[in-house]
C-alpha positions as a printed Julia matrix, in Angstrom:
347×3 Matrix{Float64}:
 -64.77  -17.95  -105.09
 -61.26  -19.74  -105.48
 -59.59  -15.97  -106.2
 -61.15  -14.24  -103.07
 -59.49  -17.3   -100.65
 -56.2   -16.6   -102.74
 -56.7   -13.05  -101.97
 -57.75  -13.39   -98.04
 -54.51  -15.89   -97.59
 -52.38  -13.16   -99.4
 -53.76  -10.59   -97.18
 -53.4   -13.24   -93.93
 -49.67  -13.92   -94.96
 -48.72  -10.23   -95.35
 -50.41   -9.75   -91.66
 -48.48  -11.74   -90.65
 -45.39  -11.09   -92.1
 -45.94   -7.61   -90.58
 -46.45   -8.69   -87.16
 -43.0   -10.9    -87.91
 -40.95   -8.12   -88.63
 -42.42   -6.29   -85.42
 -41.35   -9.14   -83.21
 -38.03   -9.21   -84.66
 -37.17   -5.67   -84.66
 -37.65   -4.45   -81.31
 -37.57   -0.75   -80.87
 -34.41    1.18   -79.97
 -34.07    2.48   -76.77
 -32.46    5.76   -75.36
 -31.65    7.22   -72.38
 -33.97   10.73   -71.82
 -32.05   13.61   -70.14
 -34.73   16.74   -69.19
 -32.12   18.5    -67.92
 -28.34   19.31   -68.79
 -26.08   20.54   -66.23
 -23.03   23.41   -66.66
 -20.84   21.36   -69.34
 -23.07   18.66   -69.81
 -21.72   16.79   -66.33
 -24.7    14.75   -65.95
 -24.28   13.16   -69.27
 -20.91   12.26   -69.24
 -20.85   10.51   -65.73
 -24.1     8.37   -66.64
 -23.2     5.21   -66.17
 -26.47    3.69   -68.15
 -24.86    5.31   -71.37
 -22.45    2.72   -71.3
 -24.91   -0.21   -71.68
 -24.84   -1.98   -75.05
 -28.81   -1.71   -75.0
 -29.01    2.25   -75.49
 -28.12    3.68   -78.61
 -28.04    7.03   -77.06
 -29.48   10.32   -75.44
 -32.32   12.41   -76.05
 -31.41   15.43   -74.33
 -33.44   18.57   -74.02
 -32.19   22.14   -75.2
 -34.53   25.22   -74.59
 -34.79   27.58   -77.22
 -33.79   30.14   -74.88
 -30.39   28.47   -74.48
 -30.26   28.24   -77.92
 -30.9    31.57   -79.15
 -29.64   33.58   -76.43
 -30.44   36.61   -77.81
 -32.15   37.48   -81.31
 -30.38   36.06   -84.23
 -27.49   34.73   -81.81
 -27.25   31.07   -82.05
 -24.93   29.05   -79.55
 -25.19   25.59   -80.75
 -22.25   24.66   -78.57
 -23.75   22.56   -76.0
 -25.31   19.93   -78.65
 -22.11   20.05   -80.23
 -20.56   19.16   -77.02
 -22.08   16.59   -76.46
 -22.98   14.77   -79.94
 -19.02   14.74   -79.83
 -19.41   12.9    -76.56
 -21.46   10.8    -77.48
 -20.31    9.7    -80.89
 -16.82    8.82   -78.86
 -18.91    5.98   -77.17
 -20.64    5.19   -79.82
 -23.8     6.64   -79.03
 -26.41    8.56   -81.18
 -27.59   12.2    -79.79
 -31.68   12.64   -80.27
 -32.64   16.74   -79.73
 -35.99   17.61   -78.13
 -36.34   21.02   -78.97
 -38.06   22.89   -75.76
 -39.93   26.18   -75.81
 -42.51   24.9    -73.0
 -41.96   24.61   -69.41
 -43.55   22.86   -66.95
 -41.82   24.22   -63.66
 -41.94   28.35   -63.02
 -39.22   29.29   -65.34
 -39.24   30.39   -69.75
 -37.81   28.28   -72.06
 -37.96   31.59   -74.38
 -35.46   33.84   -75.25
 -35.75   37.36   -73.37
 -36.39   39.12   -76.48
 -39.74   36.94   -76.83
 -40.83   38.22   -73.48
 -39.79   41.89   -74.15
 -40.56   42.79   -77.3
 -44.44   44.27   -77.89
 -44.29   42.99   -80.85
 -44.68   39.36   -79.74
 -47.66   40.19   -77.08
 -46.28   38.92   -74.01
 -44.58   35.96   -75.37
 -45.32   33.4    -73.1
 -48.67   31.77   -71.35
 -48.74   30.24   -68.11
 -49.99   26.84   -68.15
 -51.1    24.27   -64.93
 -49.29   21.06   -64.75
 -51.9    19.91   -61.78
 -54.03   17.9    -63.74
 -50.88   16.15   -65.56
 -50.96   12.02   -65.18
 -47.16   11.78   -64.6
 -47.63   14.46   -61.28
 -46.67   12.5    -58.08
 -50.3    12.66   -56.02
 -48.47   12.59   -53.06
 -46.6    15.81   -53.67
 -47.96   18.56   -52.31
 -49.44   22.04   -54.08
 -46.85   23.9    -55.06
 -45.45   27.14   -57.0
 -43.88   24.79   -59.03
 -46.54   22.97   -60.54
 -46.89   25.68   -62.97
 -45.15   26.63   -66.25
 -45.1    28.32   -69.66
 -45.94   27.97   -73.26
 -44.67   30.18   -75.95
 -47.19   31.61   -77.84
 -46.63   29.99   -80.83
 -50.39   30.96   -82.57
 -48.77   34.44   -82.38
 -47.29   34.69   -85.78
 -44.14   36.75   -85.01
 -43.45   33.96   -82.24
 -43.76   30.95   -84.22
 -41.32   32.94   -87.51
 -39.08   33.08   -84.66
 -38.9    29.63   -83.88
 -39.34   28.1    -86.91
 -36.21   30.45   -88.21
 -34.27   28.24   -84.88
 -35.53   25.34   -86.45
 -33.93   26.12   -89.72
 -30.91   26.88   -88.23
 -30.84   23.78   -86.69
 -31.33   21.9    -89.68
 -28.31   23.48   -91.5
 -26.14   22.4    -88.78
 -26.87   18.98   -87.18
 -29.33   17.41   -90.22
 -27.33   14.41   -90.84
 -25.79   14.11   -87.85
 -28.16   13.2    -85.44
 -30.55   10.33   -84.95
 -33.46   12.86   -84.77
 -35.07   15.78   -83.38
 -38.62   16.49   -81.69
 -40.93   19.33   -80.92
 -42.19   19.34   -76.83
 -45.66   17.76   -76.34
 -48.72   19.05   -78.06
 -50.46   19.38   -74.76
 -51.33   22.92   -73.38
 -52.86   23.37   -70.43
 -54.4    26.44   -70.28
 -58.12   27.86   -69.81
 -60.88   27.69   -67.1
 -63.02   24.51   -66.55
 -66.58   25.99   -66.45
 -69.45   24.02   -64.42
 -71.21   22.66   -67.88
 -67.5    21.24   -68.78
 -66.62   23.53   -71.1
 -63.5    25.69   -71.16
 -62.75   29.24   -71.31
 -59.4    30.62   -72.74
 -57.49   33.49   -72.73
 -58.69   36.19   -75.19
 -55.75   35.83   -77.39
 -56.1    31.97   -77.98
 -58.6    29.46   -79.57
 -57.67   26.05   -80.15
 -57.61   25.88   -84.36
 -54.91   28.8    -84.33
 -53.42   26.62   -81.99
 -53.72   23.89   -83.8
 -52.71   25.39   -87.02
 -49.63   26.73   -85.58
 -48.34   23.29   -84.58
 -49.17   21.93   -88.11
 -46.84   24.64   -89.63
 -44.18   24.24   -87.21
 -44.28   20.56   -88.27
 -43.74   21.64   -92.09
 -40.77   23.45   -90.95
 -39.33   20.43   -88.8
 -40.08   18.36   -92.08
 -38.13   20.7    -94.38
 -35.15   21.6    -92.17
 -34.38   17.87   -91.45
 -34.49   15.43   -94.3
 -31.45   12.78   -93.31
 -31.98   13.05   -89.13
 -35.7    11.86   -88.35
 -38.1    14.61   -87.65
 -40.7    13.87   -85.24
 -43.75   15.35   -83.43
 -44.85   14.93   -79.97
 -48.55   14.37   -80.08
 -50.88   13.45   -76.95
 -53.33   16.17   -76.36
 -54.47   19.17   -77.9
 -56.79   21.49   -75.78
 -60.4    22.42   -76.7
 -60.78   18.44   -77.77
 -61.32   15.43   -75.89
 -61.88   12.3    -77.99
 -63.98   10.3    -78.9
 -66.85   12.47   -77.73
 -65.85   15.91   -78.74
 -63.98   15.46   -81.93
 -63.04   18.82   -84.2
 -60.99   17.28   -86.44
 -57.87   18.44   -84.22
 -55.58   15.74   -83.57
 -56.67   13.83   -86.69
 -55.62   16.66   -88.46
 -51.98   16.73   -86.8
 -51.95   12.99   -87.15
 -52.82   13.12   -91.29
 -50.15   16.01   -91.3
 -47.47   13.98   -89.88
 -48.29   11.25   -92.18
 -48.29   13.51   -95.22
 -45.0    14.8    -94.24
 -43.49   11.62   -93.94
 -42.42   12.65   -90.65
 -41.93   10.38   -86.92
 -44.79   10.55   -84.54
 -44.17   10.4    -80.69
 -45.07   11.59   -77.29
 -44.54   11.53   -73.51
 -46.19    9.34   -71.25
 -45.6     5.6    -72.17
 -48.71    3.81   -70.01
 -49.77    0.73   -71.2
 -54.04    1.4    -71.95
 -54.23    4.35   -70.02
 -57.72    5.36   -71.0
 -57.12    9.1    -71.01
 -55.15    8.65   -73.68
 -56.54    5.73   -75.83
 -58.43    7.86   -77.62
 -56.35   10.75   -77.65
 -53.75    9.53   -79.12
 -52.91    5.84   -78.83
 -55.36    4.83   -80.95
 -53.59    7.03   -83.77
 -50.37    5.81   -83.23
 -51.98    2.04   -83.71
 -53.18    3.01   -87.37
 -50.27    4.79   -88.4
 -48.13    3.7    -91.07
 -45.71    0.96   -89.7
 -43.18    2.51   -92.78
 -43.23    5.56   -90.6
 -41.27    6.35   -87.29
 -42.74    5.98   -84.21
 -41.32    6.97   -80.52
 -42.54    7.59   -77.16
 -40.92    8.46   -73.69
 -41.03    6.81   -70.36
 -40.95    9.75   -68.26
 -41.27   10.16   -64.62
 -44.49    8.75   -62.95
 -45.32    6.5    -65.83
 -43.59    3.29   -63.88
 -46.07    3.63   -60.92
 -49.36    3.89   -62.98
 -51.93    1.19   -63.0
 -51.97   -0.71   -66.05
 -56.1    -1.13   -66.27
 -55.64   -4.98   -67.76
 -53.26   -6.6    -64.99
 -54.87   -4.1    -62.49
 -51.29   -3.59   -61.52
 -47.87   -1.63   -61.61
 -46.96   -1.22   -64.5
 -43.98   -3.31   -65.38
 -41.12   -2.72   -68.32
 -42.73   -6.29   -69.6
 -45.81   -4.46   -69.89
 -44.56   -1.68   -71.34
 -41.92   -3.27   -73.95
 -45.27   -5.39   -75.03
 -47.57   -2.48   -75.18
 -44.73   -0.49   -77.18
 -44.03   -3.04   -79.89
 -47.29   -5.09   -80.44
 -50.01   -2.39   -80.09
 -47.99    0.87   -80.49
 -45.79   -0.34   -82.92
 -42.35    1.86   -81.59
 -39.35    2.02   -83.32
 -37.62    4.39   -80.22
 -38.22    4.34   -76.45
 -36.89    7.36   -74.78
 -36.66    6.18   -70.82
 -35.99    8.81   -68.02
 -33.93    7.46   -65.03
 -36.58    7.7    -62.9
 -35.73    6.38   -59.0
 -35.77    3.51   -57.96
 -37.69    2.24   -61.46
 -34.95    2.72   -63.34
 -32.21    0.89   -61.67
 -34.25   -1.44   -59.77
 -36.75   -2.47   -62.9
 -35.29   -1.15   -66.29
 -32.02   -1.78   -66.19
 -32.49   -5.16   -64.47
 -35.29   -6.33   -67.03
 -34.64   -4.54   -70.07
 -34.22   -7.63   -72.79
 -30.24   -7.95   -74.21
 -26.75   -7.13   -73.11
 -25.88   -4.64   -70.81
């Protein structure tokens, strides 16, 4: 009995130490740039990057721009940004983007034109996305395109880009992540089921994501490889569990890679079962990061019944999710009026 009591005390001590470590080591903060102007002009004039509270910049680079033609890679933008950020004592985090959320393509033209790639992309909708401004009128720009990663020829070309990036930048950048796993496709039927395009199955998509994760983890051994997991088509947890999301988090743990996602919105019901719960139980020894994107600070916190605050987000990020990194988009007026004024530390 004494041994049991000692064991319980020991376990409580460990739990207390883990909580203490989490409290003593708040997440690192990065500025998130979803758009890069010519020559990175917007990054170089960004005043928030000079703020000591931000460790660096997470910058979106598209597959289309990094491989303008087949097997011809152009990493000049990354090199320019890396040089600039290092000159001001900041780090670069790459977001590799093959999906788009506005009516343009983020894949190279050869992927669209060569019949081998079966069209290369599939149209998706942003109409139901939580970050969408409900006051914005329905318009054509609410649609984007996803690369057909479930088609092996498309996937292999993408993986080759990932490997090239690893050879060039592993150890030079803080980390790299894929775009989010969410894919808004298909037609919802009256019975709640979804009819997907003929060349698509959710399982094939999940398998493709899993394979891409393995390639990313293999290409980046020094910098942090991260996969963004939020939703997957064909599954809605906890009612309709096909082991899709669960298997992706298990793959990340097996590969010892980071997990991340867009939309850091405390206790949002739709996210709690889909990804937040997995974040909470993911090993604290592995890296976790999440982005505060457009509209996130506009959302209502179910715990308070009021608009999300910076304090809400930081508390949820650190003490529920256990995040190591937070990527902040400069969504105005929230960023200037709230984030810059309320984020702890010296500016």
